[in-house]
C-alpha positions in Angstrom: 116.8 221.1 209.1 120.0 219.1 209.4 119.3 216.9 206.4 118.8 219.9 204.2 122.4 220.9 204.8 123.5 217.9 202.8 121.1 218.0 199.9 122.6 217.9 196.4 120.7 220.9 195.1 118.5 222.6 197.6 115.7 224.4 195.9 113.0 226.9 196.9 109.7 227.5 195.2 108.0 230.8 194.8 104.3 230.5 195.8 101.9 232.0 193.3 98.2 232.0 192.9 97.0 229.3 190.5 94.2 230.5 188.2 91.5 228.2 186.9 92.6 228.6 183.3 95.9 226.9 184.2 94.2 223.7 185.4 93.3 221.2 182.7 89.5 220.7 182.1 89.7 217.1 183.1 91.1 218.1 186.5 88.5 220.8 186.9 85.6 218.4 186.2 87.1 215.9 188.7 87.4 218.6 191.4 83.8 219.7 190.8 82.7 216.1 191.0 84.6 215.8 194.3 83.0 218.9 195.7 79.5 217.9 194.8 80.0 214.5 196.5 81.7 216.0 199.5 80.2 215.7 203.0 80.5 219.5 203.3 77.3 219.8 201.2 75.4 217.4 203.4 74.9 218.5 207.0 73.7 215.0 208.0 77.2 213.8 207.5 78.9 216.6 209.4 79.9 214.5 212.4 82.8 212.9 210.6 83.5 215.8 208.3 87.3 216.2 209.0 88.1 212.5 208.8 86.1 211.9 205.7 87.5 215.1 204.0 91.0 213.8 204.7 90.3 210.3 203.3 88.5 211.7 200.2 91.3 214.2 199.6 94.0 211.6 199.7 92.2 209.2 197.4 91.2 212.0 195.0 94.7 213.5 194.7 96.3 210.0 194.6 94.0 209.2 191.6 95.0 212.4 189.9 98.7 211.7 190.5 98.4 208.2 189.0 96.7 209.6 185.9 99.3 212.3 185.3 101.3 212.0 182.1 103.3 215.2 182.0 105.3 217.4 184.4 102.7 220.2 183.9 100.1 218.0 185.5 102.4 217.2 188.4 103.1 220.9 188.9 99.4 221.8 188.9 98.5 219.0 191.4 101.4 220.1 193.7 100.1 223.7 193.6 96.6 222.4 194.6 98.1 220.5 197.5 99.8 223.7 198.7 96.6 225.6 198.4 94.6 222.9 200.1 97.1 222.7 203.0 98.3 219.2 202.1 101.9 220.0 201.3 103.0 218.1 204.4 100.9 215.0 203.5 103.6 212.3 203.4 101.4 209.8 201.5 100.6 212.3 198.6 104.0 213.8 198.4 105.6 210.4 198.2 103.3 209.5 195.4 104.1 212.7 193.7 107.9 211.9 193.9 107.3 208.4 192.6 105.2 209.6 189.7 107.9 212.2 188.8 110.4 209.4 188.8 108.2 207.3 186.4 108.0 210.3 184.1 111.8 210.7 184.3 111.4 214.1 185.9 114.4 213.6 188.2 115.1 217.3 189.0 111.4 217.9 189.8 111.3 214.8 192.1 114.4 216.1 193.9 112.8 219.6 194.2 109.7 218.0 195.8 111.9 216.0 198.2 114.0 219.0 199.2 110.8 221.0 200.1 109.3 218.3 202.2 110.1 218.6 206.0 111.0 215.5 208.0 110.8 212.8 205.2 110.0 209.3 206.5 111.4 206.0 205.1 108.8 206.0 202.4 109.8 209.4 201.1 113.5 208.4 201.2 112.8 205.2 199.3 111.0 207.2 196.7 113.9 209.5 196.0 116.4 206.6 196.1 114.2 204.6 193.7 114.1 207.7 191.5 117.9 207.8 191.1 118.2 204.1 190.8 115.6 203.7 188.1 117.1 206.5 186.1 120.6 205.0 186.2 122.0 207.7 188.5 123.7 205.1 190.7 126.2 207.3 192.5 123.4 209.6 193.5 121.5 206.6 194.7 124.3 205.7 197.1 124.7 209.3 198.2 121.0 209.6 199.1 121.2 206.3 201.0 124.1 207.5 203.0 122.3 210.8 203.9 119.2 208.8 204.8 121.2 206.8 207.4 122.9 210.0 208.6 119.5 211.6 209.4 118.7 208.5 211.6 116.1 207.0 209.3 116.4 203.2 209.2 116.1 201.6 205.8 113.5 198.9 205.2 113.2 195.9 202.8 112.3 198.2 199.9 115.4 200.4 200.3 118.1 197.7 199.9 117.1 196.3 196.4 117.6 199.8 194.8 120.9 200.3 196.7 122.1 196.8 195.7 121.3 197.5 192.1 123.4 200.7 192.3 126.3 198.7 193.8 126.0 196.1 191.0 126.1 198.7 188.3 129.0 200.5 189.9 130.8 197.1 190.2 131.8 198.1 193.7 132.5 194.9 195.6 133.7 196.7 198.8 130.6 198.8 199.0 128.5 195.7 198.4 130.1 194.0 201.4 129.4 197.1 203.5 125.7 197.2 202.5 125.6 193.4 203.2 126.6 194.1 206.8 124.0 196.7 207.1 121.3 194.4 205.7 122.2 191.9 208.5 122.3 194.7 211.1 118.8 196.0 210.2 117.4 192.5 210.4 116.9 191.6 206.7 119.4 188.7 206.6 116.5 186.3 205.8 114.5 188.5 203.5 114.4 186.6 200.2 113.9 189.7 198.1 116.9 191.4 199.6 119.0 188.2 199.6 118.3 187.7 195.9 119.7 191.2 195.3 122.9 190.2 197.1 123.3 187.2 194.9 122.9 189.3 191.9 125.3 192.1 193.0 128.1 189.7 194.0 127.8 187.9 190.7 127.8 191.2 188.8 131.0 192.1 190.6 132.6 188.8 189.5 132.5 187.2 192.9 130.5 184.1 192.1 131.9 182.2 195.0 130.4 184.8 197.5 127.2 184.8 195.5 127.0 181.0 195.9 127.5 181.3 199.7 124.6 183.7 199.9 122.5 181.5 197.6 123.2 178.4 199.7 122.1 180.3 202.8 118.6 181.0 201.4 115.9 179.2 203.4 113.4 179.7 200.6 114.6 179.8 197.0 112.4 181.5 194.5 112.7 181.5 190.7 114.4 184.8 191.1 117.0 183.2 193.4 117.8 180.5 190.9 117.9 182.9 188.0 120.2 185.2 189.8 122.8 182.5 190.5 122.5 180.9 187.1 122.8 184.3 185.3 125.8 185.2 187.5 127.7 182.1 186.5 126.8 182.6 182.8 127.8 186.3 182.8 131.2 185.4 184.3 131.9 182.7 181.7 131.5 179.9 184.2 129.2 178.0 181.8 129.6 174.6 183.3 128.6 175.9 186.8 125.6 177.7 185.3 124.5 174.4 183.7 125.0 172.5 186.9 122.8 175.0 188.8 120.2 174.7 186.1 120.2 170.9 186.6 119.7 171.4 190.3 116.9 173.9 189.6 115.1 171.3 187.5 115.6 168.7 190.2 114.0 171.1 192.7 111.0 171.2 190.4 111.3 174.9 189.8 110.0 176.0 186.4 112.4 178.4 184.6 111.3 181.8 183.4 112.5 183.4 180.2 115.3 185.2 182.1 116.7 181.9 183.3 116.4 180.4 179.8 118.4 183.3 178.3 121.3 182.6 180.7 121.2 178.9 180.0 121.2 179.4 176.3 124.2 181.7 176.8 126.0 178.9 178.7 125.2 176.3 175.9 126.5 178.9 173.4 129.8 179.3 175.3 130.4 175.6 175.4 129.2 175.0 171.8 126.6 172.5 172.9 124.2 172.7 169.9 122.4 169.5 170.9 121.4 170.7 174.3 120.7 174.2 173.0 118.3 172.7 170.5 116.5 170.8 173.3 116.2 174.1 175.2 114.8 175.7 172.1 112.1 173.1 172.2 111.3 174.1 175.8 111.0 177.7 174.7 108.5 176.7 172.0 106.5 174.6 174.4 106.3 177.4 176.9 105.1 179.8 174.2 108.1 182.1 174.6 109.4 181.9 171.0 108.5 185.5 170.3 110.4 186.9 173.4 113.0 189.3 172.0 115.8 188.3 174.4 115.3 184.6 173.8 115.3 185.2 170.0 118.7 187.0 170.4 120.1 184.2 172.5 118.9 181.6 170.0 120.4 183.6 167.2 123.8 183.7 169.0 123.6 179.9 169.8 122.9 178.8 166.2 125.3 181.4 164.7 128.2 180.5 166.9 127.6 176.7 166.3 127.9 177.3 162.6 124.2 177.0 161.7 124.0 180.5 160.2 121.0 179.8 158.1 118.9 178.9 161.1 120.2 181.9 163.0 119.4 184.2 160.1 115.8 182.9 160.2 115.4 184.4 163.7 116.8 187.7 162.6 114.4 187.8 159.7 111.4 187.1 161.9 112.3 189.8 164.5 109.5 192.4 164.3 111.5 195.3 165.8 115.1 196.1 165.0 117.5 195.2 167.8 121.2 195.9 167.5 122.1 193.0 169.7 120.4 190.6 167.4 122.2 192.1 164.4 125.5 191.8 166.3 124.9 188.2 167.0 124.3 187.4 163.4 127.2 189.5 162.0 129.5 187.9 164.5 128.2 184.5 163.7 128.9 185.0 160.0 132.4 186.4 160.7 133.4 183.6 163.0 132.1 180.8 160.8 133.8 181.5 157.5 131.1 183.7 156.0 133.0 187.0 156.1 131.4 188.4 152.9 127.9 187.7 154.3 128.9 189.5 157.5 129.9 192.6 155.5 126.8 192.5 153.3 124.6 192.2 156.4 126.3 195.3 157.9 125.6 197.2 154.8 122.0 196.1 154.9 121.9 197.2 158.6 123.1 200.7 157.9 120.8 201.1 154.9 117.9 200.5 157.2 119.1 203.3 159.5 119.8 200.8 162.3 122.5 202.4 164.4 125.4 200.0 165.0 127.4 200.0 168.2 131.1 199.3 168.9 130.5 195.6 169.0 128.9 195.7 165.5 131.8 197.7 164.0 134.4 195.5 165.5 132.7 192.3 164.2 132.6 193.9 160.7 136.2 194.9 160.9 137.1 191.3 161.8 135.1 190.1 158.8 136.8 192.6 156.5 140.2 191.3 157.7 139.1 187.8 156.7 137.9 188.9 153.3 141.4 190.4 152.7 140.2 193.1 150.3 142.3 196.3 150.8 139.7 198.4 149.0 137.0 197.1 151.4 139.3 197.7 154.3 139.8 201.3 153.2 136.0 201.8 152.9 135.7 200.4 156.5 138.3 202.8 157.8 136.6 205.8 156.1 133.3 204.7 157.7 134.8 204.5 161.1 136.5 207.9 160.8 133.2 209.5 159.8 131.2 207.9 162.6 131.1 208.2 166.4 133.7 205.4 166.7 136.6 207.3 165.3 138.1 207.7 168.7 137.2 204.3 170.1 140.4 202.6 171.0 138.8 199.1 170.6 137.6 199.8 167.1 141.0 201.4 166.1 142.9 198.4 167.4 140.7 196.2 165.2 141.5 198.5 162.2 145.2 198.0 162.8 144.8 194.3 162.7 142.5 194.5 159.7 145.0 196.5 157.6 147.8 194.3 158.6 145.9 191.2 157.5 144.9 193.0 154.2 148.5 193.5 153.4 149.0 197.2 154.1 151.3 197.8 157.0 151.5 201.5 155.9 147.8 201.9 156.6 148.0 200.0 159.8 150.7 202.2 161.0 148.7 205.3 160.0 145.9 204.2 162.2 148.3 203.5 165.0 150.0 206.9 164.8 146.8 208.9 164.6 145.7 207.6 168.0 147.1 209.7 170.8 145.9 207.3 173.6 147.4 203.8 173.0 146.9 201.0 175.5 148.8 197.7 175.6 146.3 196.0 173.2 146.9 198.6 170.5 150.7 198.4 170.8 150.5 194.6 170.7 148.3 194.7 167.6 150.8 196.8 165.7 153.7 194.5 166.9 151.7 191.5 165.8 151.2 193.2 162.4 154.9 193.6 161.9 155.4 189.9 162.9 152.8 188.8 160.4 154.8 190.5 157.7 158.1 189.2 158.9 159.5 192.6 159.9 161.2 191.5 163.1 163.4 194.5 163.5 160.5 196.9 163.3 158.6 194.9 165.8 161.4 195.0 168.3 161.9 198.7 167.7 158.2 199.3 168.4 158.5 197.2 171.6 161.3 199.5 172.8 159.2 202.6 172.0 156.3 201.0 173.9 158.4 200.5 177.0 159.7 204.1 176.6 156.1 205.2 176.7 155.7 203.5 180.1 153.3 200.9 178.7 154.0 197.5 180.1 153.7 194.5 177.7 151.3 191.6 178.3 151.3 188.0 177.1 149.9 188.9 173.7 152.7 191.4 173.2 155.3 188.6 173.5 153.4 186.4 171.1 153.7 189.1 168.5 157.4 189.7 169.3 158.2 185.9 169.1 156.2 185.6 165.9 158.1 188.5 164.4 161.5 187.0 165.4 160.3 183.6 164.2 159.4 184.9 160.7 162.6 186.9 160.4 165.1 184.3 161.6 166.1 186.4 164.7 166.8 183.4 166.9 169.0 185.1 169.4 166.6 188.1 169.9 163.6 185.8 170.1 165.3 183.6 172.7 166.2 186.6 174.8 162.7 188.1 174.6 161.2 184.8 175.7 163.3 184.7 178.8 162.6 188.4 179.7 158.9 187.6 180.1 159.6 186.7 183.7 160.7 190.3 184.3 157.1 191.4 183.8 155.8 188.4 185.8 154.2 186.9 182.7 153.8 183.1 182.7 154.4 181.6 179.2 151.5 179.8 177.7 151.5 177.0 175.0 151.4 179.8 172.4 154.7 181.2 173.6 156.4 177.8 173.8 155.2 176.9 170.3 156.7 180.2 169.0 160.1 179.3 170.5 159.9 175.7 169.1 159.1 177.1 165.7 161.9 179.7 166.1 164.5 177.0 166.8 163.1 174.4 164.4 163.0 176.7 161.4 166.6 177.7 162.1 167.5 174.0 162.0 168.1 173.5 165.8 165.8 170.5 166.0 167.6 168.9 168.9 167.4 172.0 170.9 163.7 172.4 170.1 163.0 168.9 171.2 165.0 169.4 174.4 163.1 172.7 175.0 159.8 170.8 174.8 160.9 168.1 177.3 161.8 170.8 179.8 158.5 172.7 179.6 156.8 173.2 183.0 153.4 172.7 181.4 152.0 169.9 179.2 152.9 170.6 175.6 149.8 171.3 173.5 148.9 170.8 169.9 150.6 174.1 168.8 153.9 173.0 170.3 154.0 169.5 168.6 152.7 171.1 165.4 155.6 173.5 165.3 158.1 170.7 165.7 156.4 168.5 163.0 156.5 171.5 160.6 160.3 172.0 161.3 160.9 168.3 160.7 159.2 168.5 157.3 161.6 171.3 156.3 164.7 169.4 157.3 163.3 165.9 156.4 163.8 164.6 160.0 161.5 161.6 159.6 162.0 159.9 163.0 161.4 163.1 165.1 158.6 164.1 162.8 156.8 160.7 163.4 157.2 161.2 167.2 155.7 164.7 167.0 152.9 163.4 164.7 152.0 160.6 167.1 151.7 163.2 169.9 149.4 165.2 167.7 147.2 162.2 166.8 146.6 161.5 170.5 145.8 165.1 171.3 143.8 166.0 168.2 142.9 162.9 166.2 140.5 164.4 163.8 142.6 167.4 162.6 143.3 166.9 158.9 146.3 169.2 159.0 148.4 166.9 161.1 148.0 164.0 158.7 148.8 166.2 155.7 151.9 167.5 157.4 153.2 163.9 158.1 152.3 162.9 154.5 154.2 165.9 153.2 157.2 165.0 155.3 157.2 161.5 153.8 156.7 162.9 150.3 159.7 165.3 150.8 161.7 162.2 151.8 160.3 160.2 148.8 158.8 157.6 151.1 155.8 157.0 148.8 154.6 153.9 150.6 154.3 155.8 153.8 152.5 158.6 152.0 150.0 156.1 150.8 149.6 154.7 154.3 148.8 158.1 155.8 146.2 158.6 153.1 144.6 155.3 154.0 144.5 156.5 157.7 142.7 159.7 156.6 140.1 157.8 154.6 139.5 155.4 157.6 138.8 158.5 159.8 136.7 160.2 157.1 139.2 163.1 156.7 139.7 165.0 153.5 142.6 167.3 152.7 141.5 171.0 152.3 141.4 172.0 148.7 144.0 174.7 148.0 142.9 177.9 146.4 144.1 181.5 145.9 142.1 184.7 145.8 143.2 187.9 144.0 141.6 191.3 144.3 141.1 193.2 141.0 139.4 196.6 141.1 137.8 195.8 144.5 136.4 192.4 143.3 137.7 189.0 144.5 138.4 186.1 142.1 139.3 182.6 143.4 141.3 179.9 141.6 142.3 176.4 142.5 145.1 174.3 141.0 144.6 173.8 137.2 141.4 175.9 137.3 140.1 176.5 133.7 136.6 177.5 134.7 137.2 181.3 134.4 135.7 183.0 131.2 139.3 184.2 130.5 140.9 180.8 131.0 142.5 180.8 127.5 144.2 184.2 128.1 145.2 183.2 131.6 146.9 179.9 130.5 148.6 181.7 127.5 150.0 184.1 130.0 151.2 181.2 132.2 153.1 179.7 129.1 154.7 183.1 128.4 155.8 183.4 132.0 157.1 179.9 132.1 159.2 180.5 128.9 160.6 183.8 130.3 161.5 182.0 133.6 163.4 179.3 131.7 165.2 181.9 129.6 166.8 183.4 132.7 167.7 180.0 134.1 164.9 179.2 136.5 164.8 175.5 137.4 161.5 174.2 138.9 161.7 172.8 142.4 160.1 169.5 141.6 160.2 168.3 145.2 157.3 170.7 145.8 155.1 168.1 144.0 153.9 165.7 146.7 153.1 162.9 144.3 155.2 160.2 142.7 155.3 161.6 139.1 157.9 161.8 136.4 159.9 165.0 135.9 157.8 166.4 133.0 154.5 165.8 134.9 155.9 167.5 138.0 157.1 170.5 136.0 153.7 171.0 134.4 151.9 170.4 137.7 153.9 173.1 139.4 153.2 175.8 136.8 149.4 175.3 137.3 149.4 176.0 141.1 146.6 178.3 142.2 148.8 181.2 143.1 150.5 181.1 139.7 147.1 181.2 138.0 146.1 184.1 140.2 149.3 186.0 139.3 148.7 185.4 135.6 145.1 186.6 135.8 146.3 189.7 137.7 148.9 190.5 135.1 146.5 190.5 132.2 143.7 192.3 134.1 145.7 195.3 135.4 147.9 198.1 134.1 151.7 197.7 134.2 153.1 198.6 137.6 149.9 197.8 139.5 150.5 195.9 142.8 148.9 192.4 142.9 147.4 191.2 146.2 146.8 187.5 146.5 145.6 185.4 149.4 146.2 181.6 149.6 144.5 179.4 152.1 147.5 177.0 152.4 151.2 177.6 152.8 153.0 178.7 149.6 155.1 176.0 148.0 158.9 176.6 147.5 158.6 176.5 143.7 155.9 179.1 143.5 157.7 181.3 146.0 160.9 181.2 143.8 159.0 181.7 140.6 157.0 184.7 141.9 160.2 186.4 143.1 161.6 186.3 139.5 158.2 187.4 138.0 158.2 190.5 140.2 161.6 191.4 138.8 160.9 190.5 135.1 157.6 192.5 135.0 158.6 195.2 137.5 155.6 194.4 139.7 155.1 194.3 143.5 153.2 191.1 144.4 151.9 190.6 147.9 150.9 187.1 148.8 149.3 186.2 152.1 149.5 182.4 152.8 148.3 180.4 155.8 151.3 181.5 157.9 152.4 185.0 156.9 152.8 187.7 154.3 155.3 187.6 151.4 156.1 190.9 149.7 157.8 190.2 146.4 159.6 193.0 144.7 162.7 193.3 142.4 163.3 189.6 142.6 163.4 189.5 146.4 160.9 188.5 149.1 160.4 190.2 152.4 160.7 186.9 154.2 164.3 186.5 153.0 163.5 183.0 151.9 162.9 182.2 155.6 159.3 180.9 156.1 
């Protein structure tokens, strides 16, 4: 037969005699029962013997096939069909193939198919369904093509399985070809098939085409609406998904749980907690609150919107462990300032033998980076190397970012070097790490190595490079790098422009920075005006700073940081009345300045301090150490930078205020809690002040310590009286 020439794996079967002992007792009893009730034992029914025998044989064997639970049963039934002369019975053989598919016996299903002469459309559908249901999508398409080659026309049951394969393969061109064949074979108005087309185009990211198919539907079922809504939600077109949901409700179509999952995802993406809560109420009213996928979606919604306690309650009520649910909760913790809880939850997860996936590990690595503990980061790296994710490029890229943010560029570079396959994201992460630590030359050298490796940069690469130049004072190099973006057909975004403004502003070129902003081809965003205001504070340029601040207030009126920056500008310029005016504005808007604090890691444990903090059990020892340090600093001629105090105080008050800043307290605690020569690692949530920066430089030399401080902008590596930033930050 022609079709056999194109089979994937033609098979032959040796016929053998089947003994009674090989047939299960239940099948023997069923067969005896059948024989006893057969018309062959009753002469009065002999007129329709052949017809009745055929009907009874079909129903009998069909019942046995439906009740089969193992390949052994299927094999025994097939042998009986051969013995009974029913091997060419299309109905029974098709049922046998379908049952084999349901039992995941793919090879056996294919063997049955190959041995069947002249398969009809039902048999072809059975084998196509078999491959599709078992996620063998390329084989699904191959069988469909052979089906058409043999001259068998597909029907309405063929196309849904083929369309599913196209969707999973993300093959838009093939989907268009199948669409043409659907119309050609007369299924252009079949709702079942058309719903499949909507789903496949959406899965391929062509929501516009999916919408055209949807608009052409004469009768829209709940599946139709769910397909288009899910398509928009999956392609991050949340507002369109919500608009279609509104139309669906106006059409008086009641959503099912699948539609609700997609709508919850859309509300999550746009951070609309209020509407998400309303939908949660609908879920409860419909009695779907125990549906696992809805619980996962609700967890993601509440976690992303900051209500981690509510989200955690859904995780706790989940009866069966689901890694997606754990991922939503861990990610929610990590992205809402609860990094330590995210790490603890991950430890709880693995202690319960719940297998994490790549998404889980990346979320925990992100949380570890936020915690800032190098010891924890090293544990995380060891876990990854001993797991199945050791070669995952996404996880390793996250590790590079983690080590850079935990203050160890050496470890970040080790992860980078041990990966033989590096994509542009990994290169960019390492470049960004150098930028964060102010090592501009190293960043540029790595960029040159990246180009030499024939890896083309992307927009994130240039953000890293510009940041590195910015933190290193490499104005000329940064300017040239910005203008070479066009060589790679990369359009600068607000982030790139803000880096250049910061680069020029920090170097004192305020006029050029302002002119650069005025010539921007896009509307300057918050980050651009924020960079200009920060530069104005450094150089006490009040007029330009006020102009930048007013732009910020119009774009982002409830961001406390903008008001604090303007207040600091006025304080640096000793304009105390204007400082008071800004504070009045903040009170009127209900805004409060973030409380500054510093965290130090000692023996793997984190200890936080705020300015003047005396709550620690070792407070007496800490402040004694502070007095000793202050005395040693004065002995070598250190003069406090009293302008770092942003209050109208007398000189003595300012001097005392400066020595009790949180980073100074953290340094003192670290000195009395560790052995001589131990590196101190400190994280501050705000920008380090000039006075503390100068003092810590001298402390590193006096006590022969390396002190690494991560502030809100970058890392400072203090050693031998110098800082890695070169006093440029």
